[in-house]
C-alpha positions in Angstrom: 143.8 88.4 70.7 140.4 90.1 70.6 138.3 89.7 67.4 138.6 92.8 65.3 135.6 94.5 63.7 135.2 94.9 59.9 135.9 98.6 60.3 139.1 97.9 62.2 140.3 95.4 59.6 139.8 97.9 56.9 141.6 100.7 58.8 144.6 98.4 59.4 144.7 97.3 55.8 144.5 101.0 54.6 147.2 102.1 57.1 149.4 99.2 55.8 149.0 100.4 52.2 149.8 104.0 53.1 152.8 102.8 55.1 154.2 101.0 52.1 154.0 104.2 50.1 155.7 106.2 52.9 158.5 103.7 53.1 159.1 104.1 49.4 159.0 107.9 49.6 161.4 107.8 52.6 163.9 106.0 50.4 163.9 108.9 47.9 163.6 112.0 50.0 165.6 114.0 47.5 162.7 113.7 45.0 160.0 114.8 47.5 158.4 118.2 46.9 157.6 120.2 50.0 155.4 123.2 50.8 155.2 125.2 54.0 151.5 125.7 55.0 152.5 127.9 57.9 155.4 128.6 60.2 157.2 125.2 60.6 154.0 123.4 59.3 155.0 121.4 56.2 153.2 119.3 53.7 154.9 117.1 51.1 154.1 115.0 48.1 154.4 112.0 50.5 151.6 113.3 52.8 149.3 113.8 49.8 150.0 110.4 48.3 149.4 108.7 51.6 146.2 110.7 52.1 144.9 109.6 48.6 145.6 106.0 49.4 143.7 106.3 52.7 140.8 108.2 51.2 140.3 105.6 48.5 140.4 102.7 50.8 138.1 104.2 53.5 135.5 105.5 51.1 135.3 102.3 49.2 135.0 100.2 52.3 132.5 102.6 54.1 131.1 105.0 51.5 128.5 106.3 54.0 131.2 107.6 56.4 132.6 111.1 56.4 136.3 111.9 56.4 138.3 114.5 58.3 141.8 114.5 57.0 144.8 116.6 57.9 145.3 117.9 54.4 141.7 119.1 54.0 138.3 118.0 55.0 136.9 115.9 52.2 133.4 115.2 53.5 131.4 117.0 56.2 129.7 114.7 58.7 125.9 115.0 59.1 124.6 114.7 62.6 125.1 111.2 63.8 127.1 110.1 60.8 130.2 108.1 61.5 133.5 109.8 60.6 137.1 108.8 60.1 139.9 111.0 61.5 142.9 110.5 59.3 146.5 111.7 59.6 148.3 110.4 56.6 151.8 111.3 57.9 152.1 112.2 61.5 155.7 113.5 62.1 156.2 115.1 58.7 159.2 117.1 59.9 160.9 113.9 61.1 160.1 112.3 57.8 161.6 115.1 55.7 164.8 115.2 57.8 165.4 111.5 57.4 164.4 110.6 60.9 162.6 107.2 60.8 160.0 108.0 63.4 156.6 108.9 61.9 153.2 107.3 61.6 149.9 106.8 59.9 146.9 107.3 62.2 143.3 106.5 61.6 140.3 106.7 64.1 136.6 106.1 63.7 134.0 108.2 65.5 130.5 106.9 65.9 127.6 108.5 67.8 129.9 111.2 69.1 132.8 109.0 70.4 135.9 107.4 69.1 135.3 103.6 68.9 138.3 102.4 66.9 141.8 103.6 66.1 145.0 102.4 64.6 148.5 103.8 64.5 151.2 102.3 62.2 154.9 103.1 62.5 156.0 102.2 58.9 159.7 102.0 59.6 159.6 99.9 62.7 156.6 97.9 61.5 154.8 98.3 64.8 151.0 98.3 64.4 148.9 99.6 67.3 145.2 99.3 67.4 142.3 99.6 69.8 138.5 99.3 69.9 136.2 100.5 72.6 135.7 97.7 75.1 138.2 95.4 73.4 141.5 96.7 74.7 144.5 98.2 73.1 147.0 96.0 71.2 150.4 96.0 69.6 150.0 93.4 66.9 148.6 90.5 68.9 149.9 91.6 72.3 147.5 93.3 74.6 148.8 96.6 76.0 148.7 98.0 79.5 150.0 101.3 80.7 153.1 101.5 83.0 152.5 100.3 86.6 155.2 102.8 87.8 154.0 104.6 91.0 157.1 106.6 91.7 156.8 109.9 89.8 160.6 110.4 90.2 161.0 107.3 87.9 158.6 108.5 85.2 159.5 109.3 81.6 157.5 112.2 80.3 157.0 112.8 76.6 156.0 116.2 75.1 155.8 118.3 72.0 157.8 121.5 72.3 156.5 124.8 70.8 158.6 125.9 67.8 158.8 128.7 65.3 155.3 130.1 64.7 153.9 128.8 68.0 152.8 130.8 71.0 153.2 130.7 74.8 156.9 129.7 74.7 157.6 131.3 78.1 154.6 129.5 79.7 155.7 126.2 78.3 159.2 126.7 79.6 157.9 127.4 83.1 155.8 124.2 83.0 158.8 122.2 81.6 161.0 123.6 84.4 158.4 122.4 87.0 158.5 119.0 85.4 162.1 118.4 84.6 163.2 118.6 88.3 161.0 115.7 89.3 161.0 113.1 86.6 163.5 110.6 85.3 163.6 111.9 81.8 161.8 114.0 79.2 161.4 112.9 75.5 160.4 115.0 72.5 160.0 112.5 69.6 158.0 114.5 67.1 154.9 112.3 66.4 152.0 112.7 68.8 150.2 109.6 67.6 153.2 107.5 68.5 153.7 109.3 71.8 150.2 108.3 72.8 150.7 104.8 71.6 153.9 104.6 73.7 151.9 105.7 76.8 149.4 102.9 76.0 152.4 100.4 75.7 153.9 101.4 79.0 157.0 103.1 77.5 156.1 106.6 78.7 154.3 107.3 81.9 152.8 110.6 80.5 152.6 112.7 77.4 151.4 116.3 77.0 151.2 118.8 74.2 149.4 122.0 73.1 148.3 122.9 69.6 147.2 119.5 68.4 144.3 118.6 66.0 141.7 115.8 66.2 143.5 113.6 63.7 146.7 113.9 65.9 145.1 112.4 69.0 141.8 110.6 68.2 143.3 107.1 67.7 146.0 107.4 70.5 143.5 108.7 73.0 141.4 105.6 72.7 144.5 103.4 73.0 145.6 105.0 76.2 142.1 104.6 77.8 141.8 101.0 76.6 145.2 100.3 78.1 144.0 101.6 81.5 145.3 105.1 81.3 143.8 108.6 81.9 143.4 111.3 79.3 142.4 114.9 80.1 143.3 118.4 79.1 146.5 119.9 80.7 144.4 121.4 83.5 142.8 118.1 84.3 139.4 118.9 82.7 137.7 116.4 80.5 139.2 116.3 77.0 137.4 117.5 73.9 138.1 115.9 70.5 138.1 119.4 69.1 140.4 120.7 71.9 144.0 121.7 71.3 145.7 120.3 74.3 146.1 116.9 75.7 147.5 115.2 78.8 147.7 111.4 78.8 148.9 109.6 81.9 149.4 106.0 83.1 147.4 106.5 86.3 145.3 109.1 88.2 148.3 109.7 90.5 150.6 110.6 87.6 147.8 112.8 86.2 147.5 114.7 89.5 151.2 115.2 89.6 151.3 116.4 86.0 148.3 118.8 86.4 150.1 120.6 89.3 153.3 121.0 87.3 151.6 122.1 84.1 149.8 125.0 85.9 151.5 127.7 83.6 149.7 126.1 80.6 146.2 126.0 82.1 143.8 127.9 80.0 146.3 128.6 77.2 145.5 125.8 74.7 142.4 127.6 73.4 144.6 130.5 72.4 147.2 128.4 70.5 147.4 129.5 66.9 
């Protein structure tokens, strides 16, 4: 296993403490208070408690770093200042419905690029992590994307627009293009884990619109370090501040996906 940096060790420890809290909260869902920030966009006591654990751990370990967190930006980054991207509970809807598929996601950006990331699945105990130039890992096992070359045998993961979203018709056209040609489509409800699964070779591709930097920062690095390709849905270079993502195991899968996702090209910037 590759040696982990001090920052990576801190991120993993912080994710572990947050994961412990989420497991406890998951065992007492009837006591969790929930608010709806927007249409089908929920925040709970569990999200906020997890965020507080992560904020405390990260600011104590690296007080000079900024924080961008899903439930509010706590520190603006000065030019060139390192910054953590934190999702304290990715998959809140799954969590609140008693579905044990959710994650804690943390990424570190330095000098304008993501250099480290970790995604923890508290219920399965799977810990994914990656550092730039050091590979992507599941615990102490190095990850590699799927070697599958037959697009007809590919499993595609996605996030489906729901109440409050936009461009449902365009998404359905893109999905129709895709579903005829792949072995299966999965909608699991936690983008950070979808990306980790691409890095682990479980999915050949994942795409979604309407995401935020904390949803994808860690997972994007993992896919790349595992040998995969990450772009926007039209094949253009991804932007951390962008709202759509296409992660693929290989350039050939990416080319096949870009063609089939044509109805979504140019729409991500308009997602509310």
